PDB file of N, CA, C and O in Angstrom:
ATOM      1  N   MET A   1       3.140  13.398  -8.266  1.00  0.00           N
ATOM      2  CA  MET A   1       2.179  12.785  -7.362  1.00  0.00           C
ATOM      3  C   MET A   1       2.181  11.273  -7.542  1.00  0.00           C
ATOM      4  O   MET A   1       2.343  10.756  -8.647  1.00  0.00           O
ATOM      5  N   VAL A   2       1.997  10.592  -6.434  1.00  0.00           N
ATOM      6  CA  VAL A   2       1.833   9.144  -6.412  1.00  0.00           C
ATOM      7  C   VAL A   2       0.425   8.881  -5.884  1.00  0.00           C
ATOM      8  O   VAL A   2      -0.006   9.505  -4.914  1.00  0.00           O
ATOM      9  N   THR A   3      -0.279   7.968  -6.517  1.00  0.00           N
ATOM     10  CA  THR A   3      -1.616   7.591  -6.061  1.00  0.00           C
ATOM     11  C   THR A   3      -1.504   6.326  -5.230  1.00  0.00           C
ATOM     12  O   THR A   3      -0.935   5.329  -5.674  1.00  0.00           O
ATOM     13  N   VAL A   4      -2.052   6.372  -4.018  1.00  0.00           N
ATOM     14  CA  VAL A   4      -2.077   5.198  -3.149  1.00  0.00           C
ATOM     15  C   VAL A   4      -3.534   4.773  -3.022  1.00  0.00           C
ATOM     16  O   VAL A   4      -4.377   5.533  -2.547  1.00  0.00           O
ATOM     17  N   LYS A   5      -3.817   3.544  -3.456  1.00  0.00           N
ATOM     18  CA  LYS A   5      -5.185   3.023  -3.408  1.00  0.00           C
ATOM     19  C   LYS A   5      -5.303   2.008  -2.282  1.00  0.00           C
ATOM     20  O   LYS A   5      -4.394   1.218  -2.028  1.00  0.00           O
ATOM     21  N   PHE A   6      -6.451   2.052  -1.617  1.00  0.00           N
ATOM     22  CA  PHE A   6      -6.729   1.154  -0.499  1.00  0.00           C
ATOM     23  C   PHE A   6      -7.904   0.254  -0.851  1.00  0.00           C
ATOM     24  O   PHE A   6      -8.877   0.698  -1.460  1.00  0.00           O
ATOM     25  N   PHE A   7      -7.806  -1.004  -0.466  1.00  0.00           N
ATOM     26  CA  PHE A   7      -8.848  -1.967  -0.776  1.00  0.00           C
ATOM     27  C   PHE A   7      -9.320  -2.684   0.482  1.00  0.00           C
ATOM     28  O   PHE A   7      -8.589  -2.791   1.466  1.00  0.00           O
ATOM     29  N   ALA A   8     -10.549  -3.170   0.430  1.00  0.00           N
ATOM     30  CA  ALA A   8     -11.164  -3.995   1.473  1.00  0.00           C
ATOM     31  C   ALA A   8     -11.101  -3.305   2.839  1.00  0.00           C
ATOM     32  O   ALA A   8     -11.519  -2.154   2.966  1.00  0.00           O
ATOM     33  N   SER A   9     -10.587  -3.991   3.856  1.00  0.00           N
ATOM     34  CA  SER A   9     -10.590  -3.461   5.221  1.00  0.00           C
ATOM     35  C   SER A   9      -9.781  -2.171   5.351  1.00  0.00           C
ATOM     36  O   SER A   9     -10.078  -1.344   6.213  1.00  0.00           O
ATOM     37  N   PHE A  10      -8.777  -1.992   4.517  1.00  0.00           N
ATOM     38  CA  PHE A  10      -7.995  -0.752   4.577  1.00  0.00           C
ATOM     39  C   PHE A  10      -8.836   0.434   4.114  1.00  0.00           C
ATOM     40  O   PHE A  10      -8.753   1.520   4.689  1.00  0.00           O
ATOM     41  N   ARG A  11      -9.632   0.228   3.092  1.00  0.00           N
ATOM     42  CA  ARG A  11     -10.527   1.288   2.611  1.00  0.00           C
ATOM     43  C   ARG A  11     -11.524   1.645   3.704  1.00  0.00           C
ATOM     44  O   ARG A  11     -11.800   2.822   3.938  1.00  0.00           O
ATOM     45  N   GLU A  12     -12.061   0.637   4.369  1.00  0.00           N
ATOM     46  CA  GLU A  12     -13.031   0.882   5.436  1.00  0.00           C
ATOM     47  C   GLU A  12     -12.393   1.642   6.596  1.00  0.00           C
ATOM     48  O   GLU A  12     -12.995   2.572   7.132  1.00  0.00           O
ATOM     49  N   LYS A  13     -11.184   1.253   6.983  1.00  0.00           N
ATOM     50  CA  LYS A  13     -10.504   1.893   8.112  1.00  0.00           C
ATOM     51  C   LYS A  13     -10.182   3.357   7.808  1.00  0.00           C
ATOM     52  O   LYS A  13     -10.352   4.226   8.664  1.00  0.00           O
ATOM     53  N   ILE A  14      -9.724   3.619   6.601  1.00  0.00           N
ATOM     54  CA  ILE A  14      -9.289   4.955   6.227  1.00  0.00           C
ATOM     55  C   ILE A  14     -10.459   5.837   5.819  1.00  0.00           C
ATOM     56  O   ILE A  14     -10.420   7.057   5.984  1.00  0.00           O
ATOM     57  N   GLY A  15     -11.498   5.211   5.286  1.00  0.00           N
ATOM     58  CA  GLY A  15     -12.661   5.973   4.847  1.00  0.00           C
ATOM     59  C   GLY A  15     -12.495   6.588   3.471  1.00  0.00           C
ATOM     60  O   GLY A  15     -13.307   7.410   3.048  1.00  0.00           O
ATOM     61  N   LYS A  16     -11.441   6.187   2.774  1.00  0.00           N
ATOM     62  CA  LYS A  16     -11.169   6.684   1.424  1.00  0.00           C
ATOM     63  C   LYS A  16     -10.663   5.528   0.585  1.00  0.00           C
ATOM     64  O   LYS A  16     -10.086   4.569   1.098  1.00  0.00           O
ATOM     65  N   SER A  17     -10.890   5.636  -0.707  1.00  0.00           N
ATOM     66  CA  SER A  17     -10.370   4.595  -1.588  1.00  0.00           C
ATOM     67  C   SER A  17      -8.973   4.931  -2.088  1.00  0.00           C
ATOM     68  O   SER A  17      -8.243   4.047  -2.536  1.00  0.00           O
ATOM     69  N   GLU A  18      -8.594   6.217  -2.014  1.00  0.00           N
ATOM     70  CA  GLU A  18      -7.242   6.575  -2.441  1.00  0.00           C
ATOM     71  C   GLU A  18      -6.790   7.888  -1.834  1.00  0.00           C
ATOM     72  O   GLU A  18      -7.592   8.726  -1.421  1.00  0.00           O
ATOM     73  N   ILE A  19      -5.481   8.035  -1.797  1.00  0.00           N
ATOM     74  CA  ILE A  19      -4.830   9.262  -1.333  1.00  0.00           C
ATOM     75  C   ILE A  19      -3.752   9.593  -2.348  1.00  0.00           C
ATOM     76  O   ILE A  19      -3.064   8.700  -2.843  1.00  0.00           O
ATOM     77  N   LYS A  20      -3.604  10.861  -2.658  1.00  0.00           N
ATOM     78  CA  LYS A  20      -2.526  11.297  -3.547  1.00  0.00           C
ATOM     79  C   LYS A  20      -1.447  11.938  -2.686  1.00  0.00           C
ATOM     80  O   LYS A  20      -1.727  12.779  -1.833  1.00  0.00           O
ATOM     81  N   LEU A  21      -0.199  11.520  -2.928  1.00  0.00           N
ATOM     82  CA  LEU A  21       0.936  12.045  -2.172  1.00  0.00           C
ATOM     83  C   LEU A  21       1.929  12.701  -3.107  1.00  0.00           C
ATOM     84  O   LEU A  21       2.217  12.190  -4.189  1.00  0.00           O
ATOM     85  N   SER A  22       2.440  13.821  -2.686  1.00  0.00           N
ATOM     86  CA  SER A  22       3.528  14.459  -3.421  1.00  0.00           C
ATOM     87  C   SER A  22       4.829  13.882  -2.884  1.00  0.00           C
ATOM     88  O   SER A  22       5.101  13.957  -1.686  1.00  0.00           O
ATOM     89  N   THR A  23       5.629  13.308  -3.769  1.00  0.00           N
ATOM     90  CA  THR A  23       6.874  12.677  -3.332  1.00  0.00           C
ATOM     91  C   THR A  23       8.095  13.545  -3.592  1.00  0.00           C
ATOM     92  O   THR A  23       9.180  13.259  -3.087  1.00  0.00           O
ATOM     93  N   GLY A  24       7.928  14.584  -4.362  1.00  0.00           N
ATOM     94  CA  GLY A  24       9.062  15.444  -4.675  1.00  0.00           C
ATOM     95  C   GLY A  24      10.067  14.779  -5.594  1.00  0.00           C
ATOM     96  O   GLY A  24      11.235  15.165  -5.628  1.00  0.00           O
ATOM     97  N   GLY A  25       9.621  13.789  -6.332  1.00  0.00           N
ATOM     98  CA  GLY A  25      10.522  13.084  -7.247  1.00  0.00           C
ATOM     99  C   GLY A  25      10.605  11.612  -6.916  1.00  0.00           C
ATOM    100  O   GLY A  25       9.687  11.049  -6.319  1.00  0.00           O
ATOM    101  N   GLU A  26      11.698  10.992  -7.300  1.00  0.00           N
ATOM    102  CA  GLU A  26      11.883   9.556  -7.087  1.00  0.00           C
ATOM    103  C   GLU A  26      12.070   9.248  -5.605  1.00  0.00           C
ATOM    104  O   GLU A  26      12.759   9.977  -4.892  1.00  0.00           O
ATOM    105  N   THR A  27      11.450   8.159  -5.148  1.00  0.00           N
ATOM    106  CA  THR A  27      11.548   7.741  -3.753  1.00  0.00           C
ATOM    107  C   THR A  27      11.420   6.216  -3.696  1.00  0.00           C
ATOM    108  O   THR A  27      11.595   5.545  -4.713  1.00  0.00           O
ATOM    109  N   THR A  28      11.121   5.674  -2.535  1.00  0.00           N
ATOM    110  CA  THR A  28      10.952   4.222  -2.400  1.00  0.00           C
ATOM    111  C   THR A  28       9.585   3.918  -1.788  1.00  0.00           C
ATOM    112  O   THR A  28       8.925   4.798  -1.235  1.00  0.00           O
ATOM    113  N   VAL A  29       9.180   2.664  -1.899  1.00  0.00           N
ATOM    114  CA  VAL A  29       7.933   2.228  -1.268  1.00  0.00           C
ATOM    115  C   VAL A  29       8.014   2.496   0.234  1.00  0.00           C
ATOM    116  O   VAL A  29       7.046   2.964   0.833  1.00  0.00           O
ATOM    117  N   GLU A  30       9.145   2.206   0.835  1.00  0.00           N
ATOM    118  CA  GLU A  30       9.316   2.432   2.274  1.00  0.00           C
ATOM    119  C   GLU A  30       9.063   3.893   2.648  1.00  0.00           C
ATOM    120  O   GLU A  30       8.394   4.166   3.645  1.00  0.00           O
ATOM    121  N   ASN A  31       9.584   4.826   1.868  1.00  0.00           N
ATOM    122  CA  ASN A  31       9.373   6.246   2.155  1.00  0.00           C
ATOM    123  C   ASN A  31       7.910   6.649   1.999  1.00  0.00           C
ATOM    124  O   ASN A  31       7.407   7.482   2.753  1.00  0.00           O
ATOM    125  N   VAL A  32       7.234   6.063   1.028  1.00  0.00           N
ATOM    126  CA  VAL A  32       5.805   6.348   0.849  1.00  0.00           C
ATOM    127  C   VAL A  32       5.026   5.822   2.057  1.00  0.00           C
ATOM    128  O   VAL A  32       4.127   6.497   2.557  1.00  0.00           O
ATOM    129  N   ILE A  33       5.369   4.626   2.523  1.00  0.00           N
ATOM    130  CA  ILE A  33       4.703   4.055   3.702  1.00  0.00           C
ATOM    131  C   ILE A  33       4.956   4.933   4.926  1.00  0.00           C
ATOM    132  O   ILE A  33       4.049   5.147   5.730  1.00  0.00           O
ATOM    133  N   GLU A  34       6.175   5.440   5.073  1.00  0.00           N
ATOM    134  CA  GLU A  34       6.495   6.355   6.186  1.00  0.00           C
ATOM    135  C   GLU A  34       5.608   7.600   6.123  1.00  0.00           C
ATOM    136  O   GLU A  34       5.083   8.039   7.146  1.00  0.00           O
ATOM    137  N   ALA A  35       5.442   8.164   4.940  1.00  0.00           N
ATOM    138  CA  ALA A  35       4.590   9.347   4.774  1.00  0.00           C
ATOM    139  C   ALA A  35       3.134   9.012   5.098  1.00  0.00           C
ATOM    140  O   ALA A  35       2.430   9.811   5.716  1.00  0.00           O
ATOM    141  N   LEU A  36       2.692   7.839   4.682  1.00  0.00           N
ATOM    142  CA  LEU A  36       1.320   7.415   4.973  1.00  0.00           C
ATOM    143  C   LEU A  36       1.110   7.183   6.463  1.00  0.00           C
ATOM    144  O   LEU A  36       0.028   7.447   6.987  1.00  0.00           O
ATOM    145  N   GLU A  37       2.140   6.692   7.146  1.00  0.00           N
ATOM    146  CA  GLU A  37       2.042   6.415   8.586  1.00  0.00           C
ATOM    147  C   GLU A  37       1.661   7.679   9.356  1.00  0.00           C
ATOM    148  O   GLU A  37       0.963   7.601  10.367  1.00  0.00           O
ATOM    149  N   LYS A  38       2.108   8.827   8.890  1.00  0.00           N
ATOM    150  CA  LYS A  38       1.766  10.092   9.550  1.00  0.00           C
ATOM    151  C   LYS A  38       0.275  10.384   9.429  1.00  0.00           C
ATOM    152  O   LYS A  38      -0.315  10.994  10.320  1.00  0.00           O
ATOM    153  N   LYS A  39      -0.328   9.953   8.336  1.00  0.00           N
ATOM    154  CA  LYS A  39      -1.760  10.175   8.113  1.00  0.00           C
ATOM    155  C   LYS A  39      -2.603   9.021   8.639  1.00  0.00           C
ATOM    156  O   LYS A  39      -3.759   9.206   9.022  1.00  0.00           O
ATOM    157  N   ILE A  40      -2.008   7.816   8.654  1.00  0.00           N
ATOM    158  CA  ILE A  40      -2.735   6.605   9.040  1.00  0.00           C
ATOM    159  C   ILE A  40      -1.897   5.837  10.065  1.00  0.00           C
ATOM    160  O   ILE A  40      -1.238   4.861   9.707  1.00  0.00           O
ATOM    161  N   PRO A  41      -1.912   6.260  11.330  1.00  0.00           N
ATOM    162  CA  PRO A  41      -1.112   5.577  12.348  1.00  0.00           C
ATOM    163  C   PRO A  41      -1.445   4.084  12.415  1.00  0.00           C
ATOM    164  O   PRO A  41      -2.612   3.692  12.385  1.00  0.00           O
ATOM    165  N   GLY A  42      -0.408   3.270  12.504  1.00  0.00           N
ATOM    166  CA  GLY A  42      -0.580   1.827  12.597  1.00  0.00           C
ATOM    167  C   GLY A  42      -0.460   1.097  11.272  1.00  0.00           C
ATOM    168  O   GLY A  42      -0.354  -0.130  11.249  1.00  0.00           O
ATOM    169  N   LEU A  43      -0.473   1.831  10.168  1.00  0.00           N
ATOM    170  CA  LEU A  43      -0.396   1.197   8.849  1.00  0.00           C
ATOM    171  C   LEU A  43       0.922   0.452   8.671  1.00  0.00           C
ATOM    172  O   LEU A  43       0.942  -0.675   8.177  1.00  0.00           O
ATOM    173  N   LYS A  44       2.011   1.079   9.069  1.00  0.00           N
ATOM    174  CA  LYS A  44       3.330   0.463   8.913  1.00  0.00           C
ATOM    175  C   LYS A  44       3.410  -0.862   9.674  1.00  0.00           C
ATOM    176  O   LYS A  44       3.987  -1.831   9.180  1.00  0.00           O
ATOM    177  N   LYS A  45       2.836  -0.900  10.865  1.00  0.00           N
ATOM    178  CA  LYS A  45       2.839  -2.120  11.675  1.00  0.00           C
ATOM    179  C   LYS A  45       2.038  -3.226  10.987  1.00  0.00           C
ATOM    180  O   LYS A  45       2.473  -4.376  10.955  1.00  0.00           O
ATOM    181  N   LEU A  46       0.877  -2.887  10.439  1.00  0.00           N
ATOM    182  CA  LEU A  46       0.065  -3.883   9.730  1.00  0.00           C
ATOM    183  C   LEU A  46       0.835  -4.494   8.566  1.00  0.00           C
ATOM    184  O   LEU A  46       0.781  -5.703   8.339  1.00  0.00           O
ATOM    185  N   ILE A  47       1.544  -3.657   7.839  1.00  0.00           N
ATOM    186  CA  ILE A  47       2.322  -4.139   6.696  1.00  0.00           C
ATOM    187  C   ILE A  47       3.465  -5.028   7.179  1.00  0.00           C
ATOM    188  O   ILE A  47       3.707  -6.096   6.617  1.00  0.00           O
ATOM    189  N   ALA A  48       4.172  -4.580   8.231  1.00  0.00           N
ATOM    190  CA  ALA A  48       5.312  -5.337   8.757  1.00  0.00           C
ATOM    191  C   ALA A  48       4.888  -6.704   9.297  1.00  0.00           C
ATOM    192  O   ALA A  48       5.646  -7.670   9.210  1.00  0.00           O
ATOM    193  N   GLU A  49       3.690  -6.781   9.849  1.00  0.00           N
ATOM    194  CA  GLU A  49       3.202  -8.039  10.419  1.00  0.00           C
ATOM    195  C   GLU A  49       2.625  -8.977   9.362  1.00  0.00           C
ATOM    196  O   GLU A  49       2.177 -10.078   9.681  1.00  0.00           O
ATOM    197  N   GLY A  50       2.635  -8.544   8.124  1.00  0.00           N
ATOM    198  CA  GLY A  50       2.107  -9.394   7.062  1.00  0.00           C
ATOM    199  C   GLY A  50       0.605  -9.297   6.890  1.00  0.00           C
ATOM    200  O   GLY A  50       0.000 -10.140   6.229  1.00  0.00           O
ATOM    201  N   ASN A  51      -0.003  -8.274   7.479  1.00  0.00           N
ATOM    202  CA  ASN A  51      -1.446  -8.095   7.369  1.00  0.00           C
ATOM    203  C   ASN A  51      -1.842  -7.230   6.184  1.00  0.00           C
ATOM    204  O   ASN A  51      -3.010  -6.871   6.034  1.00  0.00           O
ATOM    205  N   ALA A  52      -0.878  -6.899   5.350  1.00  0.00           N
ATOM    206  CA  ALA A  52      -1.154  -6.105   4.153  1.00  0.00           C
ATOM    207  C   ALA A  52      -0.163  -6.476   3.069  1.00  0.00           C
ATOM    208  O   ALA A  52       0.972  -6.871   3.339  1.00  0.00           O
ATOM    209  N   VAL A  53      -0.614  -6.341   1.858  1.00  0.00           N
ATOM    210  CA  VAL A  53       0.242  -6.520   0.692  1.00  0.00           C
ATOM    211  C   VAL A  53       0.366  -5.153   0.037  1.00  0.00           C
ATOM    212  O   VAL A  53      -0.617  -4.421  -0.083  1.00  0.00           O
ATOM    213  N   VAL A  54       1.574  -4.812  -0.385  1.00  0.00           N
ATOM    214  CA  VAL A  54       1.810  -3.549  -1.073  1.00  0.00           C
ATOM    215  C   VAL A  54       2.219  -3.866  -2.503  1.00  0.00           C
ATOM    216  O   VAL A  54       3.163  -4.619  -2.744  1.00  0.00           O
ATOM    217  N   ALA A  55       1.496  -3.282  -3.441  1.00  0.00           N
ATOM    218  CA  ALA A  55       1.809  -3.475  -4.855  1.00  0.00           C
ATOM    219  C   ALA A  55       2.164  -2.129  -5.477  1.00  0.00           C
ATOM    220  O   ALA A  55       1.575  -1.100  -5.145  1.00  0.00           O
ATOM    221  N   LEU A  56       3.124  -2.156  -6.373  1.00  0.00           N
ATOM    222  CA  LEU A  56       3.539  -0.968  -7.110  1.00  0.00           C
ATOM    223  C   LEU A  56       3.242  -1.228  -8.576  1.00  0.00           C
ATOM    224  O   LEU A  56       3.790  -2.150  -9.181  1.00  0.00           O
ATOM    225  N   ASN A  57       2.373  -0.410  -9.137  1.00  0.00           N
ATOM    226  CA  ASN A  57       1.969  -0.579 -10.540  1.00  0.00           C
ATOM    227  C   ASN A  57       1.536  -2.020 -10.829  1.00  0.00           C
ATOM    228  O   ASN A  57       1.945  -2.628 -11.819  1.00  0.00           O
ATOM    229  N   GLU A  58       0.699  -2.540  -9.935  1.00  0.00           N
ATOM    230  CA  GLU A  58       0.050  -3.851 -10.063  1.00  0.00           C
ATOM    231  C   GLU A  58       0.974  -5.056  -9.875  1.00  0.00           C
ATOM    232  O   GLU A  58       0.635  -6.164 -10.289  1.00  0.00           O
ATOM    233  N   GLU A  59       2.142  -4.848  -9.250  1.00  0.00           N
ATOM    234  CA  GLU A  59       3.038  -5.960  -8.927  1.00  0.00           C
ATOM    235  C   GLU A  59       3.473  -5.830  -7.473  1.00  0.00           C
ATOM    236  O   GLU A  59       3.808  -4.737  -7.016  1.00  0.00           O
ATOM    237  N   VAL A  60       3.468  -6.943  -6.748  1.00  0.00           N
ATOM    238  CA  VAL A  60       3.889  -6.917  -5.344  1.00  0.00           C
ATOM    239  C   VAL A  60       5.282  -6.309  -5.270  1.00  0.00           C
ATOM    240  O   VAL A  60       6.171  -6.654  -6.048  1.00  0.00           O
ATOM    241  N   ALA A  61       5.456  -5.390  -4.311  1.00  0.00           N
ATOM    242  CA  ALA A  61       6.695  -4.607  -4.258  1.00  0.00           C
ATOM    243  C   ALA A  61       7.424  -4.771  -2.932  1.00  0.00           C
ATOM    244  O   ALA A  61       6.803  -4.917  -1.879  1.00  0.00           O
ATOM    245  N   ALA A  62       8.745  -4.743  -3.001  1.00  0.00           N
ATOM    246  CA  ALA A  62       9.596  -4.724  -1.811  1.00  0.00           C
ATOM    247  C   ALA A  62       9.698  -3.286  -1.312  1.00  0.00           C
ATOM    248  O   ALA A  62       9.387  -2.341  -2.036  1.00  0.00           O
ATOM    249  N   GLU A  63      10.138  -3.135  -0.063  1.00  0.00           N
ATOM    250  CA  GLU A  63      10.266  -1.796   0.525  1.00  0.00           C
ATOM    251  C   GLU A  63      11.228  -0.903  -0.243  1.00  0.00           C
ATOM    252  O   GLU A  63      11.055   0.315  -0.275  1.00  0.00           O
ATOM    253  N   ASP A  64      12.247  -1.503  -0.864  1.00  0.00           N
ATOM    254  CA  ASP A  64      13.249  -0.689  -1.556  1.00  0.00           C
ATOM    255  C   ASP A  64      12.909  -0.440  -3.030  1.00  0.00           C
ATOM    256  O   ASP A  64      13.719   0.120  -3.768  1.00  0.00           O
ATOM    257  N   ALA A  65      11.716  -0.854  -3.454  1.00  0.00           N
ATOM    258  CA  ALA A  65      11.306  -0.613  -4.843  1.00  0.00           C
ATOM    259  C   ALA A  65      11.213   0.891  -5.102  1.00  0.00           C
ATOM    260  O   ALA A  65      10.726   1.648  -4.262  1.00  0.00           O
ATOM    261  N   VAL A  66      11.681   1.304  -6.259  1.00  0.00           N
ATOM    262  CA  VAL A  66      11.699   2.726  -6.619  1.00  0.00           C
ATOM    263  C   VAL A  66      10.312   3.171  -7.071  1.00  0.00           C
ATOM    264  O   VAL A  66       9.676   2.525  -7.903  1.00  0.00           O
ATOM    265  N   VAL A  67       9.860   4.284  -6.508  1.00  0.00           N
ATOM    266  CA  VAL A  67       8.569   4.880  -6.842  1.00  0.00           C
ATOM    267  C   VAL A  67       8.837   6.201  -7.549  1.00  0.00           C
ATOM    268  O   VAL A  67       9.611   7.032  -7.073  1.00  0.00           O
ATOM    269  N   LYS A  68       8.186   6.380  -8.688  1.00  0.00           N
ATOM    270  CA  LYS A  68       8.358   7.600  -9.479  1.00  0.00           C
ATOM    271  C   LYS A  68       7.042   8.354  -9.558  1.00  0.00           C
ATOM    272  O   LYS A  68       5.976   7.798  -9.295  1.00  0.00           O
ATOM    273  N   GLU A  69       7.127   9.618  -9.922  1.00  0.00           N
ATOM    274  CA  GLU A  69       5.930  10.426 -10.118  1.00  0.00           C
ATOM    275  C   GLU A  69       4.987   9.712 -11.082  1.00  0.00           C
ATOM    276  O   GLU A  69       5.419   9.193 -12.111  1.00  0.00           O
ATOM    277  N   GLY A  70       3.704   9.689 -10.749  1.00  0.00           N
ATOM    278  CA  GLY A  70       2.710   9.056 -11.606  1.00  0.00           C
ATOM    279  C   GLY A  70       2.476   7.590 -11.308  1.00  0.00           C
ATOM    280  O   GLY A  70       1.550   6.991 -11.855  1.00  0.00           O
ATOM    281  N   ASP A  71       3.309   6.989 -10.437  1.00  0.00           N
ATOM    282  CA  ASP A  71       3.135   5.581 -10.100  1.00  0.00           C
ATOM    283  C   ASP A  71       1.909   5.392  -9.212  1.00  0.00           C
ATOM    284  O   ASP A  71       1.384   6.343  -8.633  1.00  0.00           O
ATOM    285  N   GLU A  72       1.472   4.142  -9.124  1.00  0.00           N
ATOM    286  CA  GLU A  72       0.326   3.788  -8.299  1.00  0.00           C
ATOM    287  C   GLU A  72       0.726   2.686  -7.331  1.00  0.00           C
ATOM    288  O   GLU A  72       1.313   1.676  -7.718  1.00  0.00           O
ATOM    289  N   ILE A  73       0.397   2.903  -6.071  1.00  0.00           N
ATOM    290  CA  ILE A  73       0.630   1.906  -5.035  1.00  0.00           C
ATOM    291  C   ILE A  73      -0.734   1.436  -4.554  1.00  0.00           C
ATOM    292  O   ILE A  73      -1.641   2.243  -4.350  1.00  0.00           O
ATOM    293  N   ALA A  74      -0.874   0.140  -4.378  1.00  0.00           N
ATOM    294  CA  ALA A  74      -2.111  -0.429  -3.848  1.00  0.00           C
ATOM    295  C   ALA A  74      -1.793  -1.156  -2.548  1.00  0.00           C
ATOM    296  O   ALA A  74      -0.787  -1.859  -2.446  1.00  0.00           O
ATOM    297  N   ILE A  75      -2.653  -0.981  -1.565  1.00  0.00           N
ATOM    298  CA  ILE A  75      -2.490  -1.647  -0.275  1.00  0.00           C
ATOM    299  C   ILE A  75      -3.765  -2.432  -0.002  1.00  0.00           C
ATOM    300  O   ILE A  75      -4.867  -1.882   0.001  1.00  0.00           O
ATOM    301  N   PHE A  76      -3.591  -3.731   0.226  1.00  0.00           N
ATOM    302  CA  PHE A  76      -4.759  -4.588   0.412  1.00  0.00           C
ATOM    303  C   PHE A  76      -4.405  -5.763   1.319  1.00  0.00           C
ATOM    304  O   PHE A  76      -3.229  -6.085   1.487  1.00  0.00           O
ATOM    305  N   PRO A  77      -5.420  -6.406   1.906  1.00  0.00           N
ATOM    306  CA  PRO A  77      -5.158  -7.570   2.748  1.00  0.00           C
ATOM    307  C   PRO A  77      -4.595  -8.712   1.915  1.00  0.00           C
ATOM    308  O   PRO A  77      -4.847  -8.789   0.713  1.00  0.00           O
ATOM    309  N   PRO A  78      -3.833  -9.599   2.548  1.00  0.00           N
ATOM    310  CA  PRO A  78      -3.314 -10.754   1.813  1.00  0.00           C
ATOM    311  C   PRO A  78      -4.473 -11.605   1.285  1.00  0.00           C
ATOM    312  O   PRO A  78      -5.515 -11.735   1.927  1.00  0.00           O
ATOM    313  N   VAL A  79      -4.267 -12.161   0.139  1.00  0.00           N
ATOM    314  CA  VAL A  79      -5.279 -13.016  -0.470  1.00  0.00           C
ATOM    315  C   VAL A  79      -4.880 -14.461  -0.224  1.00  0.00           C
ATOM    316  O   VAL A  79      -3.723 -14.842  -0.406  1.00  0.00           O
ATOM    317  N   SER A  80      -5.837 -15.244   0.185  1.00  0.00           N
ATOM    318  CA  SER A  80      -5.538 -16.663   0.385  1.00  0.00           C
ATOM    319  C   SER A  80      -6.648 -17.496  -0.223  1.00  0.00           C
ATOM    320  O   SER A  80      -7.789 -17.056  -0.363  1.00  0.00           O
ATOM    321  N   GLY A  81      -6.287 -18.675  -0.569  1.00  0.00           N
ATOM    322  CA  GLY A  81      -7.266 -19.584  -1.159  1.00  0.00           C
ATOM    323  C   GLY A  81      -7.782 -20.556  -0.121  1.00  0.00           C
ATOM    324  O   GLY A  81      -7.264 -20.645   0.993  1.00  0.00           O
ATOM    325  N   GLY A  82      -8.777 -21.255  -0.500  1.00  0.00           N
ATOM    326  CA  GLY A  82      -9.341 -22.247   0.397  1.00  0.00           C
ATOM    327  C   GLY A  82      -9.100 -23.640  -0.147  1.00  0.00           C
ATOM    328  O   GLY A  82      -8.378 -23.833  -1.125  1.00  0.00           O
ATOM    329  N   CYS A  83      -9.697 -24.568   0.485  1.00  0.00           N
ATOM    330  CA  CYS A  83      -9.591 -25.962   0.078  1.00  0.00           C
ATOM    331  C   CYS A  83     -10.786 -26.299  -0.806  1.00  0.00           C
ATOM    332  O   CYS A  83     -11.920 -25.920  -0.515  1.00  0.00           O
ATOM    333  N   ARG A  84     -10.520 -26.991  -1.846  1.00  0.00           N
ATOM    334  CA  ARG A  84     -11.619 -27.392  -2.719  1.00  0.00           C
ATOM    335  C   ARG A  84     -11.882 -28.877  -2.504  1.00  0.00           C
ATOM    336  O   ARG A  84     -10.988 -29.714  -2.637  1.00  0.00           O
ATOM    337  N   HIS A  85     -13.096 -29.170  -2.178  1.00  0.00           N
ATOM    338  CA  HIS A  85     -13.505 -30.561  -1.974  1.00  0.00           C
ATOM    339  C   HIS A  85     -14.531 -30.916  -3.028  1.00  0.00           C
ATOM    340  O   HIS A  85     -15.605 -30.317  -3.087  1.00  0.00           O
ATOM    341  N   ASP A  86     -14.204 -31.884  -3.854  1.00  0.00           N
ATOM    342  CA  ASP A  86     -15.146 -32.318  -4.895  1.00  0.00           C
ATOM    343  C   ASP A  86     -15.950 -33.503  -4.442  1.00  0.00           C
ATOM    344  O   ASP A  86     -16.792 -34.001  -5.190  1.00  0.00           O
TER     345      ASP A  86
END
């Protein structure tokens, strides 16, 4: 099983903080996103447009990153900083 955690607006849209997926062994982030797309239509598009960040075991991950049983994927909006005026 792979645990996929959702944060901020993604959690609100999905109505859950996490989903567990059976991957049947080693796979890729891209394949996990494809499986999620079946449950959450439009998710793949949000990620492709840069409206989401995907992390694998707490590190930003590429689509071809290898996902193993027990891994954790997090999906969250991009984080940006502001301007500091002193």
